[in-house]
Biopython code that builds the backbone (N, CA, C, O; Angstrom):
import numpy as np
from Bio.PDB.StructureBuilder import StructureBuilder

atoms = [
    (1, "MET", "N", (-32.723, 15.584, 7.846)),
    (1, "MET", "CA", (-33.154, 14.278, 7.380)),
    (1, "MET", "C", (-32.002, 13.613, 6.622)),
    (1, "MET", "O", (-31.382, 14.227, 5.754)),
    (2, "ALA", "N", (-31.725, 12.353, 6.960)),
    (2, "ALA", "CA", (-30.638, 11.607, 6.325)),
    (2, "ALA", "C", (-31.020, 11.246, 4.892)),
    (2, "ALA", "O", (-32.126, 10.779, 4.618)),
    (3, "LYS", "N", (-30.079, 11.475, 3.999)),
    (3, "LYS", "CA", (-30.332, 11.165, 2.590)),
    (3, "LYS", "C", (-30.120, 9.674, 2.352)),
    (3, "LYS", "O", (-29.120, 9.107, 2.791)),
    (4, "GLN", "N", (-31.055, 9.045, 1.662)),
    (4, "GLN", "CA", (-30.972, 7.614, 1.334)),
    (4, "GLN", "C", (-29.889, 7.416, 0.280)),
    (4, "GLN", "O", (-29.937, 8.022, -0.791)),
    (5, "ARG", "N", (-28.906, 6.558, 0.588)),
    (5, "ARG", "CA", (-27.836, 6.291, -0.373)),
    (5, "ARG", "C", (-28.311, 5.292, -1.414)),
    (5, "ARG", "O", (-29.027, 4.338, -1.110)),
    (6, "LYS", "N", (-27.896, 5.533, -2.642)),
    (6, "LYS", "CA", (-28.255, 4.631, -3.732)),
    (6, "LYS", "C", (-27.351, 3.401, -3.679)),
    (6, "LYS", "O", (-26.128, 3.524, -3.611)),
    (7, "ILE", "N", (-27.956, 2.227, -3.709)),
    (7, "ILE", "CA", (-27.198, 0.974, -3.680)),
    (7, "ILE", "C", (-26.962, 0.530, -5.125)),
    (7, "ILE", "O", (-27.916, 0.307, -5.870)),
    (8, "PRO", "N", (-25.672, 0.399, -5.529)),
    (8, "PRO", "CA", (-25.397, -0.038, -6.900)),
    (8, "PRO", "C", (-25.842, -1.486, -7.112)),
    (8, "PRO", "O", (-25.517, -2.370, -6.318)),
    (9, "MET", "N", (-26.580, -1.712, -8.182)),
    (9, "MET", "CA", (-27.080, -3.044, -8.504)),
    (9, "MET", "C", (-26.310, -3.591, -9.704)),
    (9, "MET", "O", (-25.905, -2.844, -10.594)),
    (10, "ARG", "N", (-26.117, -4.903, -9.709)),
    (10, "ARG", "CA", (-25.461, -5.580, -10.818)),
    (10, "ARG", "C", (-26.254, -6.822, -11.182)),
    (10, "ARG", "O", (-26.989, -7.371, -10.361)),
    (11, "LYS", "N", (-26.094, -7.260, -12.433)),
    (11, "LYS", "CA", (-26.834, -8.416, -12.935)),
    (11, "LYS", "C", (-25.931, -9.641, -12.973)),
    (11, "LYS", "O", (-24.836, -9.593, -13.534)),
    (12, "CYS", "N", (-26.383, -10.723, -12.385)),
    (12, "CYS", "CA", (-25.650, -11.986, -12.412)),
    (12, "CYS", "C", (-25.727, -12.550, -13.836)),
    (12, "CYS", "O", (-26.816, -12.683, -14.393)),
    (13, "VAL", "N", (-24.572, -12.881, -14.421)),
    (13, "VAL", "CA", (-24.569, -13.377, -15.798)),
    (13, "VAL", "C", (-25.121, -14.796, -15.898)),
    (13, "VAL", "O", (-25.527, -15.227, -16.977)),
    (14, "ALA", "N", (-25.139, -15.528, -14.780)),
    (14, "ALA", "CA", (-25.650, -16.903, -14.796)),
    (14, "ALA", "C", (-27.162, -16.951, -14.620)),
    (14, "ALA", "O", (-27.838, -17.712, -15.312)),
    (15, "THR", "N", (-27.706, -16.145, -13.698)),
    (15, "THR", "CA", (-29.137, -16.214, -13.392)),
    (15, "THR", "C", (-29.949, -15.074, -14.000)),
    (15, "THR", "O", (-31.165, -15.195, -14.151)),
    (16, "GLY", "N", (-29.285, -13.962, -14.354)),
    (16, "GLY", "CA", (-29.998, -12.799, -14.874)),
    (16, "GLY", "C", (-30.666, -11.981, -13.775)),
    (16, "GLY", "O", (-31.457, -11.080, -14.055)),
    (17, "GLU", "N", (-30.346, -12.297, -12.529)),
    (17, "GLU", "CA", (-30.965, -11.662, -11.377)),
    (17, "GLU", "C", (-30.194, -10.397, -10.977)),
    (17, "GLU", "O", (-28.964, -10.407, -10.928)),
    (18, "MET", "N", (-30.916, -9.316, -10.693)),
    (18, "MET", "CA", (-30.303, -8.075, -10.233)),
    (18, "MET", "C", (-30.134, -8.143, -8.717)),
    (18, "MET", "O", (-31.077, -8.455, -7.990)),
    (19, "ARG", "N", (-28.905, -7.842, -8.245)),
    (19, "ARG", "CA", (-28.620, -7.875, -6.815)),
    (19, "ARG", "C", (-27.676, -6.728, -6.475)),
    (19, "ARG", "O", (-27.026, -6.172, -7.360)),
    (20, "PRO", "N", (-27.600, -6.371, -5.192)),
    (20, "PRO", "CA", (-26.612, -5.348, -4.793)),
    (20, "PRO", "C", (-25.192, -5.804, -5.123)),
    (20, "PRO", "O", (-24.859, -6.983, -4.997)),
    (21, "LYS", "N", (-24.371, -4.859, -5.542)),
    (21, "LYS", "CA", (-23.004, -5.160, -5.968)),
    (21, "LYS", "C", (-22.212, -5.906, -4.890)),
    (21, "LYS", "O", (-21.378, -6.751, -5.216)),
    (22, "LYS", "N", (-22.461, -5.604, -3.613)),
    (22, "LYS", "CA", (-21.719, -6.246, -2.520)),
    (22, "LYS", "C", (-22.059, -7.727, -2.377)),
    (22, "LYS", "O", (-21.306, -8.470, -1.746)),
    (23, "GLU", "N", (-23.165, -8.164, -2.943)),
    (23, "GLU", "CA", (-23.560, -9.576, -2.876)),
    (23, "GLU", "C", (-23.065, -10.364, -4.081)),
    (23, "GLU", "O", (-23.434, -11.524, -4.267)),
    (24, "MET", "N", (-22.229, -9.730, -4.898)),
    (24, "MET", "CA", (-21.752, -10.358, -6.127)),
    (24, "MET", "C", (-20.229, -10.480, -6.111)),
    (24, "MET", "O", (-19.542, -9.808, -5.341)),
    (25, "ILE", "N", (-19.725, -11.348, -6.975)),
    (25, "ILE", "CA", (-18.280, -11.483, -7.194)),
    (25, "ILE", "C", (-18.021, -11.070, -8.635)),
    (25, "ILE", "O", (-18.722, -11.504, -9.549)),
    (26, "ARG", "N", (-17.004, -10.223, -8.834)),
    (26, "ARG", "CA", (-16.669, -9.760, -10.176)),
    (26, "ARG", "C", (-15.498, -10.564, -10.725)),
    (26, "ARG", "O", (-14.488, -10.773, -10.054)),
    (27, "ILE", "N", (-15.666, -11.004, -11.957)),
    (27, "ILE", "CA", (-14.600, -11.680, -12.690)),
    (27, "ILE", "C", (-14.257, -10.757, -13.849)),
    (27, "ILE", "O", (-15.151, -10.267, -14.538)),
    (28, "VAL", "N", (-12.977, -10.519, -14.066)),
    (28, "VAL", "CA", (-12.573, -9.528, -15.063)),
    (28, "VAL", "C", (-11.570, -10.118, -16.052)),
    (28, "VAL", "O", (-10.720, -10.934, -15.693)),
    (29, "ARG", "N", (-11.695, -9.678, -17.318)),
    (29, "ARG", "CA", (-10.722, -10.039, -18.361)),
    (29, "ARG", "C", (-9.960, -8.772, -18.722)),
    (29, "ARG", "O", (-10.554, -7.771, -19.123)),
    (30, "SER", "N", (-8.642, -8.823, -18.576)),
    (30, "SER", "CA", (-7.809, -7.661, -18.885)),
    (30, "SER", "C", (-7.638, -7.519, -20.398)),
    (30, "SER", "O", (-8.057, -8.383, -21.169)),
    (31, "LYS", "N", (-7.020, -6.423, -20.800)),
    (31, "LYS", "CA", (-6.766, -6.202, -22.230)),
    (31, "LYS", "C", (-5.875, -7.293, -22.818)),
    (31, "LYS", "O", (-5.961, -7.608, -24.005)),
    (32, "GLU", "N", (-5.018, -7.867, -21.969)),
    (32, "GLU", "CA", (-4.111, -8.928, -22.420)),
    (32, "GLU", "C", (-4.828, -10.270, -22.545)),
    (32, "GLU", "O", (-4.253, -11.235, -23.049)),
    (33, "GLY", "N", (-6.082, -10.336, -22.089)),
    (33, "GLY", "CA", (-6.853, -11.567, -22.184)),
    (33, "GLY", "C", (-6.762, -12.428, -20.937)),
    (33, "GLY", "O", (-7.273, -13.548, -20.918)),
    (34, "GLU", "N", (-6.116, -11.915, -19.893)),
    (34, "GLU", "CA", (-5.969, -12.665, -18.639)),
    (34, "GLU", "C", (-7.243, -12.524, -17.804)),
    (34, "GLU", "O", (-7.722, -11.414, -17.572)),
    (35, "VAL", "N", (-7.780, -13.647, -17.360)),
    (35, "VAL", "CA", (-9.011, -13.651, -16.562)),
    (35, "VAL", "C", (-8.648, -13.836, -15.093)),
    (35, "VAL", "O", (-7.849, -14.706, -14.747)),
    (36, "SER", "N", (-9.248, -12.999, -14.224)),
    (36, "SER", "CA", (-8.970, -13.111, -12.791)),
    (36, "SER", "C", (-10.201, -12.707, -11.988)),
    (36, "SER", "O", (-11.117, -12.062, -12.499)),
    (37, "VAL", "N", (-10.198, -13.102, -10.722)),
    (37, "VAL", "CA", (-11.272, -12.720, -9.806)),
    (37, "VAL", "C", (-10.911, -11.352, -9.245)),
    (37, "VAL", "O", (-9.800, -11.152, -8.755)),
    (38, "ASP", "N", (-11.843, -10.413, -9.314)),
    (38, "ASP", "CA", (-11.618, -9.035, -8.877)),
    (38, "ASP", "C", (-12.345, -8.803, -7.559)),
    (38, "ASP", "O", (-13.543, -8.520, -7.546)),
    (39, "LEU", "N", (-11.620, -8.922, -6.451)),
    (39, "LEU", "CA", (-12.235, -8.744, -5.134)),
    (39, "LEU", "C", (-12.506, -7.272, -4.822)),
    (39, "LEU", "O", (-13.409, -6.961, -4.046)),
    (40, "THR", "N", (-11.726, -6.361, -5.425)),
    (40, "THR", "CA", (-11.911, -4.933, -5.161)),
    (40, "THR", "C", (-13.057, -4.353, -5.981)),
    (40, "THR", "O", (-13.675, -3.366, -5.581)),
    (41, "GLY", "N", (-13.340, -4.970, -7.135)),
    (41, "GLY", "CA", (-14.380, -4.438, -8.015)),
    (41, "GLY", "C", (-13.914, -3.247, -8.820)),
    (41, "GLY", "O", (-14.728, -2.547, -9.424)),
    (42, "LYS", "N", (-12.591, -3.002, -8.837)),
    (42, "LYS", "CA", (-12.066, -1.804, -9.491)),
    (42, "LYS", "C", (-11.025, -2.070, -10.570)),
    (42, "LYS", "O", (-10.508, -1.128, -11.170)),
    (43, "LYS", "N", (-10.709, -3.338, -10.827)),
    (43, "LYS", "CA", (-9.726, -3.636, -11.870)),
    (43, "LYS", "C", (-10.278, -3.203, -13.217)),
    (43, "LYS", "O", (-11.482, -3.269, -13.464)),
    (44, "SER", "N", (-9.373, -2.757, -14.088)),
    (44, "SER", "CA", (-9.829, -2.350, -15.411)),
    (44, "SER", "C", (-9.961, -3.578, -16.304)),
    (44, "SER", "O", (-9.212, -4.545, -16.170)),
    (45, "GLY", "N", (-10.911, -3.522, -17.202)),
    (45, "GLY", "CA", (-11.146, -4.627, -18.124)),
    (45, "GLY", "C", (-12.621, -4.967, -18.198)),
    (45, "GLY", "O", (-13.452, -4.324, -17.556)),
    (46, "ARG", "N", (-12.936, -5.971, -18.977)),
    (46, "ARG", "CA", (-14.304, -6.429, -19.167)),
    (46, "ARG", "C", (-14.720, -7.247, -17.959)),
    (46, "ARG", "O", (-14.057, -8.230, -17.627)),
    (47, "GLY", "N", (-15.794, -6.868, -17.297)),
    (47, "GLY", "CA", (-16.213, -7.546, -16.082)),
    (47, "GLY", "C", (-17.520, -8.301, -16.234)),
    (47, "GLY", "O", (-18.363, -7.975, -17.069)),
    (48, "ALA", "N", (-17.659, -9.316, -15.401)),
    (48, "ALA", "CA", (-18.901, -10.088, -15.319)),
    (48, "ALA", "C", (-19.140, -10.384, -13.841)),
    (48, "ALA", "O", (-18.199, -10.629, -13.086)),
    (49, "TYR", "N", (-20.400, -10.358, -13.443)),
    (49, "TYR", "CA", (-20.738, -10.587, -12.043)),
    (49, "TYR", "C", (-21.468, -11.910, -11.867)),
    (49, "TYR", "O", (-22.303, -12.298, -12.684)),
    (50, "LEU", "N", (-21.124, -12.601, -10.759)),
    (50, "LEU", "CA", (-21.807, -13.830, -10.372)),
    (50, "LEU", "C", (-22.277, -13.685, -8.935)),
    (50, "LEU", "O", (-21.594, -13.081, -8.109)),
    (51, "SER", "N", (-23.453, -14.243, -8.637)),
    (51, "SER", "CA", (-23.957, -14.247, -7.269)),
    (51, "SER", "C", (-23.045, -15.111, -6.402)),
    (51, "SER", "O", (-22.440, -16.069, -6.882)),
    (52, "LYS", "N", (-22.955, -14.759, -5.116)),
    (52, "LYS", "CA", (-22.143, -15.538, -4.171)),
    (52, "LYS", "C", (-22.920, -16.771, -3.738)),
    (52, "LYS", "O", (-23.360, -16.873, -2.593)),
    (53, "ASP", "N", (-23.084, -17.703, -4.662)),
    (53, "ASP", "CA", (-23.846, -18.916, -4.419)),
    (53, "ASP", "C", (-23.156, -20.070, -5.147)),
    (53, "ASP", "O", (-22.863, -19.973, -6.338)),
    (54, "LYS", "N", (-22.903, -21.150, -4.429)),
    (54, "LYS", "CA", (-22.183, -22.299, -5.005)),
    (54, "LYS", "C", (-22.913, -22.857, -6.221)),
    (54, "LYS", "O", (-22.282, -23.179, -7.228)),
    (55, "ASP", "N", (-24.247, -22.975, -6.137)),
    (55, "ASP", "CA", (-25.025, -23.517, -7.252)),
    (55, "ASP", "C", (-24.918, -22.634, -8.495)),
    (55, "ASP", "O", (-24.854, -23.137, -9.617)),
    (56, "VAL", "N", (-24.900, -21.323, -8.290)),
    (56, "VAL", "CA", (-24.791, -20.381, -9.411)),
    (56, "VAL", "C", (-23.430, -20.526, -10.092)),
    (56, "VAL", "O", (-23.340, -20.534, -11.320)),
    (57, "ILE", "N", (-22.378, -20.642, -9.291)),
    (57, "ILE", "CA", (-21.032, -20.788, -9.857)),
    (57, "ILE", "C", (-20.899, -22.095, -10.632)),
    (57, "ILE", "O", (-20.318, -22.121, -11.718)),
    (58, "LEU", "N", (-21.433, -23.173, -10.076)),
    (58, "LEU", "CA", (-21.382, -24.462, -10.773)),
    (58, "LEU", "C", (-22.201, -24.433, -12.061)),
    (58, "LEU", "O", (-21.794, -25.009, -13.070)),
    (59, "ALA", "N", (-23.352, -23.765, -12.028)),
    (59, "ALA", "CA", (-24.179, -23.627, -13.237)),
    (59, "ALA", "C", (-23.443, -22.806, -14.293)),
    (59, "ALA", "O", (-23.489, -23.136, -15.478)),
    (60, "ALA", "N", (-22.772, -21.748, -13.873)),
    (60, "ALA", "CA", (-22.005, -20.909, -14.806)),
    (60, "ALA", "C", (-20.875, -21.719, -15.443)),
    (60, "ALA", "O", (-20.570, -21.552, -16.624)),
    (61, "LYS", "N", (-20.261, -22.595, -14.653)),
    (61, "LYS", "CA", (-19.175, -23.433, -15.183)),
    (61, "LYS", "C", (-19.716, -24.425, -16.207)),
    (61, "LYS", "O", (-19.135, -24.599, -17.278)),
    (62, "ASN", "N", (-20.831, -25.073, -15.871)),
    (62, "ASN", "CA", (-21.411, -26.083, -16.776)),
    (62, "ASN", "C", (-21.912, -25.467, -18.075)),
    (62, "ASN", "O", (-21.754, -26.057, -19.144)),
    (63, "LYS", "N", (-22.512, -24.288, -17.991)),
    (63, "LYS", "CA", (-23.072, -23.633, -19.180)),
    (63, "LYS", "C", (-22.047, -22.786, -19.925)),
    (63, "LYS", "O", (-22.324, -22.279, -21.012)),
    (64, "LYS", "N", (-20.839, -22.633, -19.324)),
    (64, "LYS", "CA", (-19.778, -21.800, -19.912)),
    (64, "LYS", "C", (-20.240, -20.357, -20.126)),
    (64, "LYS", "O", (-19.917, -19.727, -21.133)),
    (65, "VAL", "N", (-21.002, -19.850, -19.156)),
    (65, "VAL", "CA", (-21.552, -18.494, -19.231)),
    (65, "VAL", "C", (-20.440, -17.448, -19.201)),
    (65, "VAL", "O", (-20.460, -16.495, -19.980)),
    (66, "LEU", "N", (-19.471, -17.624, -18.303)),
    (66, "LEU", "CA", (-18.384, -16.643, -18.195)),
    (66, "LEU", "C", (-17.540, -16.599, -19.462)),
    (66, "LEU", "O", (-17.144, -15.523, -19.910)),
    (67, "ALA", "N", (-17.265, -17.766, -20.040)),
    (67, "ALA", "CA", (-16.450, -17.823, -21.256)),
    (67, "ALA", "C", (-17.102, -17.037, -22.389)),
    (67, "ALA", "O", (-16.423, -16.318, -23.122)),
    (68, "SER", "N", (-18.407, -17.173, -22.529)),
    (68, "SER", "CA", (-19.086, -16.450, -23.605)),
    (68, "SER", "C", (-19.221, -14.968, -23.284)),
    (68, "SER", "O", (-19.111, -14.128, -24.178)),
    (69, "HIS", "N", (-19.458, -14.640, -22.022)),
    (69, "HIS", "CA", (-19.626, -13.233, -21.654)),
    (69, "HIS", "C", (-18.311, -12.458, -21.742)),
    (69, "HIS", "O", (-18.284, -11.322, -22.217)),
    (70, "LEU", "N", (-17.219, -13.080, -21.282)),
    (70, "LEU", "CA", (-15.921, -12.401, -21.299)),
    (70, "LEU", "C", (-15.147, -12.660, -22.587)),
    (70, "LEU", "O", (-14.089, -12.070, -22.809)),
    (71, "GLN", "N", (-15.668, -13.534, -23.427)),
    (71, "GLN", "CA", (-15.027, -13.894, -24.691)),
    (71, "GLN", "C", (-13.579, -14.322, -24.466)),
    (71, "GLN", "O", (-12.660, -13.863, -25.144)),
    (72, "ALA", "N", (-13.405, -15.220, -23.485)),
    (72, "ALA", "CA", (-12.078, -15.737, -23.150)),
    (72, "ALA", "C", (-12.237, -17.122, -22.543)),
    (72, "ALA", "O", (-13.309, -17.483, -22.058)),
    (73, "GLU", "N", (-11.160, -17.888, -22.577)),
    (73, "GLU", "CA", (-11.182, -19.210, -21.957)),
    (73, "GLU", "C", (-11.080, -19.044, -20.442)),
    (73, "GLU", "O", (-10.207, -18.335, -19.941)),
    (74, "ILE", "N", (-11.979, -19.705, -19.724)),
    (74, "ILE", "CA", (-11.976, -19.636, -18.266)),
    (74, "ILE", "C", (-11.381, -20.943, -17.731)),
    (74, "ILE", "O", (-11.936, -22.021, -17.945)),
    (75, "LYS", "N", (-10.266, -20.836, -17.045)),
    (75, "LYS", "CA", (-9.608, -22.032, -16.511)),
    (75, "LYS", "C", (-10.337, -22.511, -15.263)),
    (75, "LYS", "O", (-11.022, -21.742, -14.589)),
    (76, "ASP", "N", (-10.175, -23.807, -14.970)),
    (76, "ASP", "CA", (-10.804, -24.399, -13.781)),
    (76, "ASP", "C", (-10.335, -23.725, -12.494)),
    (76, "ASP", "O", (-11.070, -23.696, -11.508)),
    (77, "GLU", "N", (-9.109, -23.180, -12.497)),
    (77, "GLU", "CA", (-8.584, -22.516, -11.297)),
    (77, "GLU", "C", (-9.451, -21.326, -10.899)),
    (77, "GLU", "O", (-9.597, -21.039, -9.711)),
    (78, "ILE", "N", (-10.024, -20.633, -11.876)),
    (78, "ILE", "CA", (-10.898, -19.482, -11.584)),
    (78, "ILE", "C", (-12.133, -19.972, -10.832)),
    (78, "ILE", "O", (-12.526, -19.380, -9.826)),
    (79, "TYR", "N", (-12.742, -21.048, -11.317)),
    (79, "TYR", "CA", (-13.932, -21.587, -10.646)),
    (79, "TYR", "C", (-13.582, -22.116, -9.252)),
    (79, "TYR", "O", (-14.363, -21.966, -8.312)),
    (80, "ASP", "N", (-12.394, -22.742, -9.125)),
    (80, "ASP", "CA", (-11.948, -23.232, -7.817)),
    (80, "ASP", "C", (-11.772, -22.069, -6.844)),
    (80, "ASP", "O", (-12.142, -22.164, -5.674)),
    (81, "GLU", "N", (-11.196, -20.962, -7.347)),
    (81, "GLU", "CA", (-11.009, -19.775, -6.509)),
    (81, "GLU", "C", (-12.354, -19.192, -6.087)),
    (81, "GLU", "O", (-12.523, -18.788, -4.937)),
    (82, "LEU", "N", (-13.306, -19.147, -7.009)),
    (82, "LEU", "CA", (-14.649, -18.647, -6.689)),
    (82, "LEU", "C", (-15.311, -19.507, -5.617)),
    (82, "LEU", "O", (-15.890, -18.984, -4.665)),
    (83, "LEU", "N", (-15.226, -20.821, -5.772)),
    (83, "LEU", "CA", (-15.845, -21.730, -4.805)),
    (83, "LEU", "C", (-15.177, -21.613, -3.429)),
    (83, "LEU", "O", (-15.856, -21.687, -2.405)),
    (84, "SER", "N", (-13.853, -21.431, -3.399)),
    (84, "SER", "CA", (-13.181, -21.283, -2.106)),
    (84, "SER", "C", (-13.558, -19.961, -1.453)),
    (84, "SER", "O", (-13.644, -19.890, -0.227)),
    (85, "LEU", "N", (-13.784, -18.911, -2.240)),
    (85, "LEU", "CA", (-14.258, -17.646, -1.695)),
    (85, "LEU", "C", (-15.632, -17.803, -1.059)),
    (85, "LEU", "O", (-15.893, -17.260, 0.014)),
    (86, "ILE", "N", (-16.500, -18.540, -1.721)),
    (86, "ILE", "CA", (-17.852, -18.775, -1.192)),
    (86, "ILE", "C", (-17.780, -19.558, 0.124)),
    (86, "ILE", "O", (-18.452, -19.223, 1.100)),
    (87, "ASP", "N", (-16.955, -20.602, 0.129)),
    (87, "ASP", "CA", (-16.807, -21.412, 1.346)),
    (87, "ASP", "C", (-16.243, -20.576, 2.478)),
    (87, "ASP", "O", (-16.625, -20.764, 3.633)),
    (88, "GLY", "N", (-15.335, -19.650, 2.167)),
    (88, "GLY", "CA", (-14.759, -18.768, 3.176)),
    (88, "GLY", "C", (-15.783, -17.798, 3.756)),
    (88, "GLY", "O", (-15.727, -17.476, 4.943)),
    (89, "ASP", "N", (-16.722, -17.330, 2.925)),
    (89, "ASP", "CA", (-17.778, -16.413, 3.385)),
    (89, "ASP", "C", (-18.766, -17.100, 4.294)),
    (89, "ASP", "O", (-19.298, -16.477, 5.213)),
    (90, "ASN", "N", (-19.024, -18.378, 4.055)),
    (90, "ASN", "CA", (-20.065, -19.088, 4.807)),
    (90, "ASN", "C", (-19.590, -19.576, 6.179)),
    (90, "ASN", "O", (-20.402, -20.039, 6.980)),
    (91, "LYS", "N", (-18.299, -19.480, 6.455)),
    (91, "LYS", "CA", (-17.788, -19.980, 7.742)),
    (91, "LYS", "C", (-17.895, -18.934, 8.824)),
    (91, "LYS", "O", (-17.511, -19.186, 9.966)),
]
sb = StructureBuilder()
sb.init_structure("model")
sb.init_model(0)
sb.init_chain("A")
sb.init_seg("    ")
for serial, (resi, resn, name, xyz) in enumerate(atoms, 1):
    if name == "N":
        sb.init_residue(resn, " ", resi, " ")
    sb.init_atom(name, np.array(xyz, "f"), 0.0, 1.0, " ", f" {name:<3s}", serial, name[0])
structure = sb.get_structure()
């Protein structure tokens, strides 16, 4: 009998919704305070997850959810990169 694999779940910081890790995008703040998008999910540092949804990313930007969660300034380039990743997935 095949053993059922456990699917890692993560919580979206914008919606509070639990989803499989593969359906999320990780944003990480390094020890130096540099914020970047972590496509591998393995970079070291403080991480926050967002759902792969344009509305969720825009809501996170408007509410400054990532800035408060990561305790760092989030530049517009990070949000632009997130939105371009979403657009790339939907094509």
